[in-house]
Backbone as CSV, one residue per row, in Angstrom:
resi,resn,N_x,N_y,N_z,CA_x,CA_y,CA_z,C_x,C_y,C_z
1,MET,-2.752,-13.374,-8.954,-2.044,-13.768,-7.762,-2.700,-15.008,-7.191
2,GLY,-3.658,-14.887,-6.292,-4.206,-16.067,-5.643,-5.661,-16.285,-5.937
3,LYS,-6.108,-16.006,-7.158,-7.528,-16.133,-7.474,-8.028,-17.568,-7.359
4,ALA,-7.160,-18.544,-7.530,-7.599,-19.933,-7.380,-8.100,-20.158,-5.966
5,MET,-7.422,-19.579,-4.996,-7.842,-19.741,-3.614,-9.148,-19.003,-3.353
6,SER,-9.357,-17.871,-4.009,-10.509,-17.038,-3.685,-11.842,-17.684,-4.054
7,LYS,-11.821,-18.682,-4.881,-13.066,-19.328,-5.286,-13.553,-20.337,-4.245
8,LYS,-12.748,-20.602,-3.255,-13.143,-21.531,-2.207,-12.785,-20.902,-0.880
9,ASN,-13.397,-21.371,0.170,-13.035,-20.776,1.448,-12.264,-21.767,2.313
10,LYS,-11.656,-22.750,1.686,-10.851,-23.730,2.401,-9.389,-23.552,2.010
11,LEU,-8.539,-23.510,3.007,-7.110,-23.424,2.764,-6.561,-24.814,2.466
12,THR,-5.802,-24.923,1.403,-5.143,-26.198,1.113,-3.760,-26.178,1.763
13,SER,-3.122,-27.319,1.815,-1.766,-27.367,2.366,-0.824,-26.545,1.488
14,GLU,-1.096,-26.495,0.164,-0.270,-25.680,-0.732,-0.438,-24.189,-0.421
15,ASP,-1.683,-23.773,-0.157,-1.945,-22.374,0.210,-1.159,-22.011,1.469
16,ILE,-1.250,-22.870,2.461,-0.579,-22.606,3.746,0.934,-22.551,3.547
17,GLU,1.488,-23.488,2.797,2.930,-23.497,2.527,3.357,-22.218,1.822
18,PHE,2.603,-21.820,0.805,2.923,-20.594,0.076,2.954,-19.400,1.035
19,LEU,1.925,-19.275,1.865,1.836,-18.127,2.770,2.889,-18.199,3.878
20,LYS,3.201,-19.390,4.362,4.271,-19.527,5.358,5.613,-19.110,4.756
21,ASN,5.837,-19.460,3.483,7.103,-19.136,2.830,7.211,-17.674,2.415
22,ASN,6.088,-16.986,2.287,6.096,-15.619,1.768,5.630,-14.562,2.755
23,THR,5.340,-14.982,3.990,4.973,-14.036,5.048,5.708,-14.433,6.319
24,SER,5.521,-13.668,7.364,6.115,-14.004,8.658,5.112,-14.752,9.542
25,PHE,3.971,-15.150,8.974,2.927,-15.811,9.751,3.139,-17.318,9.796
26,ASP,2.787,-17.915,10.939,2.826,-19.374,11.035,1.448,-19.922,10.653
27,GLU,1.312,-21.241,10.622,0.071,-21.856,10.150,-1.140,-21.433,10.974
28,GLU,-0.981,-21.378,12.280,-2.103,-20.990,13.139,-2.549,-19.556,12.847
29,GLN,-1.593,-18.663,12.694,-1.922,-17.264,12.383,-2.593,-17.147,11.012
30,ILE,-2.097,-17.901,10.042,-2.688,-17.884,8.699,-4.146,-18.333,8.775
31,ARG,-4.392,-19.411,9.508,-5.766,-19.915,9.646,-6.663,-18.893,10.355
32,GLU,-6.111,-18.208,11.345,-6.883,-17.187,12.068,-7.224,-16.015,11.146
33,TRP,-6.250,-15.517,10.387,-6.498,-14.445,9.420,-7.535,-14.897,8.391
34,HIS,-7.416,-16.144,7.959,-8.315,-16.702,6.943,-9.761,-16.711,7.449
35,ARG,-9.946,-17.173,8.688,-11.304,-17.182,9.273,-11.881,-15.769,9.304
36,GLY,-11.089,-14.816,9.765,-11.553,-13.432,9.837,-11.852,-12.848,8.473
37,PHE,-11.015,-13.162,7.501,-11.208,-12.656,6.141,-12.533,-13.175,5.578
38,TYR,-12.793,-14.464,5.734,-14.024,-15.040,5.191,-15.258,-14.647,5.998
39,GLN,-15.060,-14.288,7.246,-16.180,-13.776,8.032,-16.598,-12.408,7.480
40,ASP,-15.614,-11.585,7.145,-15.896,-10.253,6.594,-16.189,-10.277,5.096
41,CYS,-15.630,-11.251,4.397,-15.765,-11.347,2.937,-16.164,-12.778,2.560
42,PRO,-17.422,-13.135,2.763,-17.850,-14.523,2.523,-17.627,-15.010,1.092
43,THR,-17.532,-14.077,0.141,-17.291,-14.480,-1.255,-15.824,-14.809,-1.492
44,GLY,-14.985,-14.468,-0.528,-13.554,-14.696,-0.701,-12.849,-13.550,-1.393
45,GLU,-13.571,-12.462,-1.627,-12.983,-11.309,-2.287,-13.392,-10.029,-1.574
46,LEU,-12.414,-9.185,-1.347,-12.643,-7.893,-0.719,-12.808,-6.865,-1.830
47,SER,-13.997,-6.290,-1.921,-14.267,-5.310,-2.974,-13.638,-3.963,-2.618
48,ARG,-13.488,-3.129,-3.614,-12.955,-1.784,-3.413,-13.823,-1.014,-2.418
49,ASN,-15.156,-1.104,-2.566,-16.063,-0.361,-1.684,-15.944,-0.818,-0.234
50,LYS,-15.870,-2.121,-0.005,-15.727,-2.656,1.350,-14.379,-2.233,1.927
51,PHE,-13.336,-2.271,1.110,-12.007,-1.858,1.539,-12.040,-0.407,2.008
52,ILE,-12.634,0.467,1.208,-12.710,1.884,1.559,-13.527,2.080,2.829
53,GLU,-14.627,1.362,2.932,-15.491,1.452,4.124,-14.692,1.133,5.390
54,VAL,-13.892,0.090,5.342,-13.097,-0.307,6.507,-11.976,0.696,6.758
55,TYR,-11.256,1.079,5.709,-10.096,1.956,5.839,-10.500,3.329,6.387
56,LYS,-11.650,3.828,5.962,-12.114,5.158,6.383,-12.325,5.253,7.886
57,GLN,-12.587,4.135,8.519,-12.800,4.145,9.967,-11.553,4.619,10.714
58,PHE,-10.371,4.435,10.104,-9.128,4.846,10.739,-8.837,6.330,10.561
59,PHE,-9.541,6.994,9.640,-9.308,8.405,9.351,-10.643,9.151,9.278
60,PRO,-11.363,9.220,10.403,-12.715,9.803,10.384,-12.754,11.294,10.084
61,SER,-11.648,12.012,10.327,-11.695,13.467,10.119,-11.312,13.876,8.707
62,GLY,-10.868,12.934,7.883,-10.445,13.279,6.535,-11.204,12.485,5.493
63,ASN,-10.808,12.676,4.246,-11.404,11.955,3.129,-10.383,10.926,2.633
64,ALA,-10.607,9.674,2.980,-9.636,8.627,2.676,-9.852,7.989,1.305
65,ASP,-10.878,8.395,0.576,-11.218,7.715,-0.688,-10.057,7.667,-1.684
66,MET,-9.413,8.819,-1.940,-8.331,8.854,-2.937,-7.167,7.971,-2.502
67,PHE,-6.788,8.091,-1.233,-5.673,7.293,-0.748,-6.030,5.807,-0.790
68,CYS,-7.250,5.484,-0.416,-7.704,4.091,-0.449,-7.618,3.511,-1.851
69,ASP,-7.939,4.307,-2.845,-7.827,3.836,-4.226,-6.400,3.398,-4.538
70,HIS,-5.427,4.181,-4.070,-4.026,3.852,-4.333,-3.588,2.621,-3.541
71,VAL,-4.005,2.536,-2.292,-3.653,1.367,-1.476,-4.319,0.117,-2.058
72,PHE,-5.595,0.236,-2.413,-6.321,-0.902,-2.985,-5.626,-1.391,-4.262
73,ARG,-5.250,-0.461,-5.129,-4.570,-0.822,-6.381,-3.278,-1.585,-6.093
74,THR,-2.572,-1.193,-5.048,-1.313,-1.845,-4.713,-1.547,-3.230,-4.108
75,PHE,-2.595,-3.384,-3.298,-2.942,-4.693,-2.738,-3.407,-5.650,-3.841
76,ASP,-4.165,-5.131,-4.801,-4.763,-5.952,-5.867,-3.709,-6.256,-6.930
77,GLN,-2.821,-7.170,-6.609,-1.655,-7.421,-7.450,-1.995,-7.943,-8.841
78,ASP,-3.096,-8.671,-8.977,-3.437,-9.205,-10.301,-4.418,-8.295,-11.054
79,HIS,-4.721,-7.135,-10.472,-5.577,-6.113,-11.107,-6.954,-6.662,-11.491
80,SER,-7.506,-7.508,-10.622,-8.812,-8.118,-10.892,-9.973,-7.244,-10.424
81,GLY,-9.680,-6.207,-9.637,-10.745,-5.368,-9.109,-11.207,-5.791,-7.727
82,SER,-10.600,-6.852,-7.187,-10.890,-7.274,-5.823,-9.620,-7.863,-5.218
83,ILE,-9.619,-7.970,-3.906,-8.459,-8.500,-3.198,-8.845,-9.857,-2.632
84,ASP,-8.087,-10.891,-3.001,-8.361,-12.212,-2.452,-7.527,-12.410,-1.183
85,PHE,-7.691,-13.556,-0.556,-7.029,-13.789,0.722,-5.512,-13.741,0.609
86,GLN,-4.936,-14.347,-0.417,-3.477,-14.318,-0.551,-2.972,-12.893,-0.728
87,GLU,-3.596,-12.123,-1.600,-3.183,-10.732,-1.800,-3.301,-9.958,-0.495
88,PHE,-4.390,-10.185,0.216,-4.640,-9.512,1.485,-3.541,-9.829,2.494
89,LEU,-3.260,-11.118,2.692,-2.297,-11.499,3.714,-0.872,-11.084,3.337
90,LEU,-0.524,-11.170,2.066,0.799,-10.719,1.638,0.972,-9.222,1.912
91,ALA,-0.060,-8.441,1.629,0.006,-6.991,1.852,0.020,-6.659,3.342
92,ILE,-0.809,-7.341,4.122,-0.826,-7.117,5.573,0.543,-7.421,6.155
93,ASN,1.141,-8.500,5.687,2.459,-8.883,6.179,3.480,-7.780,5.930
94,VAL,3.530,-7.261,4.708,4.511,-6.225,4.377,4.238,-4.954,5.167
95,THR,2.982,-4.534,5.212,2.676,-3.251,5.845,2.755,-3.317,7.372
96,SER,2.560,-4.495,7.958,2.578,-4.574,9.421,3.912,-5.052,9.982
97,SER,4.565,-5.974,9.312,5.791,-6.516,9.904,6.933,-6.636,8.915
98,GLY,6.803,-5.994,7.777,7.881,-6.051,6.793,9.076,-5.223,7.225
99,THR,10.190,-5.500,6.606,11.401,-4.714,6.860,11.220,-3.334,6.224
100,PRO,12.030,-2.361,6.630,11.932,-1.054,5.964,12.075,-1.173,4.449
101,ASP,12.977,-2.027,3.974,13.163,-2.213,2.541,11.896,-2.765,1.887
102,GLN,11.256,-3.761,2.510,10.020,-4.331,1.965,8.907,-3.284,1.946
103,LYS,8.802,-2.520,3.019,7.764,-1.478,3.079,7.980,-0.427,2.003
104,LEU,9.233,-0.075,1.776,9.528,0.948,0.769,9.293,0.421,-0.640
105,LYS,9.574,-0.847,-0.887,9.263,-1.437,-2.198,7.761,-1.425,-2.424
106,TRP,7.005,-1.722,-1.368,5.543,-1.692,-1.453,5.075,-0.253,-1.710
107,ALA,5.646,0.707,-0.966,5.278,2.119,-1.146,5.635,2.584,-2.561
108,PHE,6.780,2.146,-3.082,7.175,2.505,-4.444,6.104,2.057,-5.437
109,ARG,5.605,0.833,-5.271,4.557,0.335,-6.170,3.300,1.200,-6.079
110,MET,2.999,1.702,-4.877,1.827,2.555,-4.722,2.042,3.895,-5.442
111,TYR,3.243,4.474,-5.309,3.532,5.757,-5.952,3.644,5.629,-7.470
112,ASP,4.041,4.472,-7.949,4.179,4.231,-9.389,2.794,3.907,-9.968
113,ILE,1.960,4.922,-10.055,0.552,4.767,-10.416,0.376,4.109,-11.776
114,ASP,1.208,4.490,-12.745,1.042,3.941,-14.095,1.803,2.633,-14.310
115,ASN,2.429,2.145,-13.229,3.121,0.854,-13.275,4.240,0.829,-14.326
116,SER,4.923,1.982,-14.473,5.972,2.102,-15.491,7.343,1.660,-14.983
117,GLY,7.447,1.439,-13.674,8.742,1.075,-13.103,9.507,2.273,-12.569
118,SER,8.911,3.467,-12.691,9.511,4.673,-12.117,8.389,5.604,-11.663
119,ILE,8.755,6.552,-10.838,7.778,7.525,-10.327,8.090,8.874,-10.958
120,GLU,7.063,9.497,-11.531,7.198,10.850,-12.069,6.617,11.818,-11.038
121,LEU,6.973,13.084,-11.169,6.512,14.104,-10.229,4.988,14.110,-10.112
122,GLY,4.283,14.020,-11.224,2.817,14.043,-11.191,2.233,12.912,-10.364
123,GLU,2.865,11.751,-10.407,2.393,10.624,-9.599,2.590,10.912,-8.113
124,MET,3.745,11.469,-7.776,4.001,11.790,-6.372,3.022,12.849,-5.878
125,VAL,2.717,13.836,-6.720,1.747,14.873,-6.341,0.399,14.224,-6.017
126,LYS,-0.057,13.300,-6.869,-1.354,12.650,-6.639,-1.392,11.904,-5.311
127,ILE,-0.326,11.191,-4.980,-0.310,10.438,-3.720,-0.283,11.394,-2.536
128,ILE,0.539,12.427,-2.608,0.622,13.376,-1.486,-0.692,14.138,-1.335
129,GLN,-1.356,14.475,-2.439,-2.692,15.081,-2.338,-3.648,14.128,-1.615
130,ALA,-3.568,12.854,-1.937,-4.443,11.860,-1.302,-4.138,11.737,0.186
131,ILE,-2.861,11.793,0.548,-2.484,11.723,1.970,-3.011,12.958,2.696
132,TYR,-2.840,14.134,2.115,-3.351,15.368,2.728,-4.862,15.278,2.920
133,ALA,-5.580,14.824,1.899,-7.040,14.724,1.993,-7.439,13.731,3.089
134,MET,-6.718,12.628,3.186,-7.033,11.605,4.172,-6.822,12.130,5.595
135,LEU,-5.751,12.893,5.784,-5.446,13.389,7.119,-6.337,14.560,7.519
136,GLY,-6.947,15.223,6.564,-7.903,16.291,6.846,-7.330,17.391,7.705
137,ALA,-7.993,17.648,8.834,-7.625,18.747,9.721,-6.198,18.629,10.242
138,GLU,-5.671,17.416,10.308,-4.320,17.227,10.831,-3.267,17.935,9.984
139,VAL,-3.522,18.156,8.695,-2.515,18.791,7.830,-2.789,20.271,7.610
140,SER,-3.857,20.778,8.172,-4.200,22.182,7.930,-3.114,23.134,8.436
141,GLN,-2.317,22.697,9.411,-1.259,23.559,9.936,0.041,23.459,9.130
142,LEU,0.097,22.578,8.149,1.295,22.453,7.323,1.413,23.642,6.378
143,GLN,2.643,24.084,6.159,2.871,25.250,5.306,2.889,24.881,3.831
144,ASP,3.324,23.687,3.510,3.453,23.256,2.120,2.129,22.818,1.513
145,THR,1.941,23.147,0.256,0.862,22.534,-0.515,1.356,21.142,-0.911
146,PRO,0.461,20.237,-1.285,0.915,18.919,-1.743,1.886,19.030,-2.924
147,GLU,1.619,19.972,-3.829,2.468,20.154,-4.998,3.879,20.603,-4.598
148,ALA,3.958,21.587,-3.702,5.264,22.092,-3.261,6.035,21.017,-2.503
149,ARG,5.341,20.304,-1.650,5.998,19.241,-0.884,6.501,18.147,-1.830
150,ALA,5.673,17.732,-2.776,6.070,16.685,-3.718,7.289,17.131,-4.527
151,LYS,7.278,18.382,-4.983,8.395,18.896,-5.787,9.682,18.898,-4.978
152,ARG,9.613,19.341,-3.726,10.792,19.377,-2.860,11.332,17.961,-2.603
153,ILE,10.429,17.020,-2.304,10.827,15.629,-2.062,11.441,15.039,-3.329
154,PHE,10.777,15.293,-4.434,11.223,14.725,-5.713,12.636,15.209,-6.038
155,GLN,12.871,16.506,-5.857,14.194,17.065,-6.155,15.275,16.449,-5.271
156,LYS,14.932,16.171,-4.025,15.889,15.543,-3.110,16.266,14.138,-3.561
157,MET,15.298,13.426,-4.122,15.501,12.007,-4.436,16.012,11.741,-5.840
158,ASP,15.730,12.631,-6.772,16.067,12.392,-8.178,17.561,12.637,-8.396
159,ASP,18.364,11.658,-8.013,19.828,11.795,-8.025,20.389,12.219,-9.373
160,ASN,19.888,11.647,-10.447,20.458,11.949,-11.762,19.692,13.043,-12.507
161,GLY,18.651,13.611,-11.872,17.931,14.741,-12.455,17.187,14.436,-13.741
162,ASP,16.793,13.175,-13.948,16.122,12.806,-15.201,14.598,12.925,-15.153
163,GLY,14.054,13.364,-14.009,12.606,13.527,-13.915,11.853,12.246,-13.594
164,HIS,12.580,11.191,-13.309,11.981,9.898,-12.940,12.713,9.357,-11.725
165,LEU,11.958,8.827,-10.769,12.588,8.159,-9.627,12.560,6.666,-9.871
166,THR,13.741,6.055,-9.847,13.795,4.603,-9.897,13.475,4.073,-8.511
167,GLN,13.226,2.784,-8.426,12.975,2.187,-7.112,14.190,2.401,-6.210
168,GLU,15.381,2.293,-6.767,16.604,2.477,-5.985,16.710,3.909,-5.449
169,GLU,16.436,4.912,-6.297,16.475,6.309,-5.845,15.444,6.544,-4.746
170,PHE,14.254,5.995,-4.945,13.175,6.161,-3.968,13.572,5.555,-2.623
171,ILE,14.040,4.318,-2.639,14.398,3.632,-1.389,15.573,4.318,-0.708
172,ASN,16.620,4.634,-1.473,17.778,5.312,-0.878,17.401,6.673,-0.313
173,GLY,16.569,7.409,-1.039,16.129,8.721,-0.563,15.373,8.620,0.750
174,CYS,14.525,7.619,0.862,13.752,7.423,2.096,14.641,6.951,3.241
175,LEU,15.527,6.006,2.963,16.378,5.457,4.020,17.370,6.481,4.546
176,ASN,17.710,7.468,3.726,18.677,8.484,4.137,18.031,9.712,4.756
177,ASP,16.719,9.734,4.865,16.011,10.886,5.413,14.794,10.391,6.194
178,GLU,14.897,10.428,7.506,13.840,9.881,8.367,12.487,10.557,8.125
179,ASP,12.503,11.879,7.909,11.244,12.577,7.653,10.603,12.099,6.354
180,LEU,11.415,11.918,5.311,10.890,11.409,4.045,10.300,10.016,4.223
181,TYR,11.007,9.178,4.957,10.528,7.816,5.184,9.147,7.850,5.826
182,ARG,8.997,8.684,6.853,7.723,8.786,7.580,6.605,9.272,6.673
183,ILE,6.898,10.278,5.835,5.893,10.851,4.934,5.527,9.874,3.806
184,LEU,6.552,9.347,3.154,6.309,8.568,1.944,5.844,7.146,2.231
185,ALA,6.128,6.628,3.397,5.682,5.280,3.722,4.362,5.317,4.497
186,ALA,3.701,6.471,4.506,2.413,6.583,5.184,1.459,5.532,4.611
187,GLY,0.795,4.826,5.490,-0.163,3.824,5.040,0.454,2.464,4.826
188,SER,1.765,2.388,4.926,2.378,1.058,4.736,2.914,0.528,6.038
């Protein structure tokens, strides 16, 4: 994705144009995010460990490690093992101010663990287990196990019953069910 930028801590006019065209941020906001990113990540790369350290602060009562792994994998678009500034800002843009459709496309990529272009039941179980672990005590009052919840959600969304959710099935299923949207777009 943007590894060329990550080797330097200076934004070029091309970098700014790319980010202006692909996010909702203006030049001043991009520069502000950039300063903060390099203050926290002087190498220009956010490591998995640093990402988890920061993310865990938002969920002190649970174990966010598993969920963080999935979010980190989705942010790290070029699969380099670190997140550069462009990957970071593109992901922040989608998760903070993206449209429901953009957020759901991002969530679909997170659920599609093996990057096959579809979601299988086992992948959904893993993500829901990670969400339950992250929320900790907050989910202790829920009646469903992660497996039962995933199976119920999956059955609702798998329109053609083929055992795979396409991006279209996933998005339509979420958009047509507010509770599903809230559950499945958690973290986005």
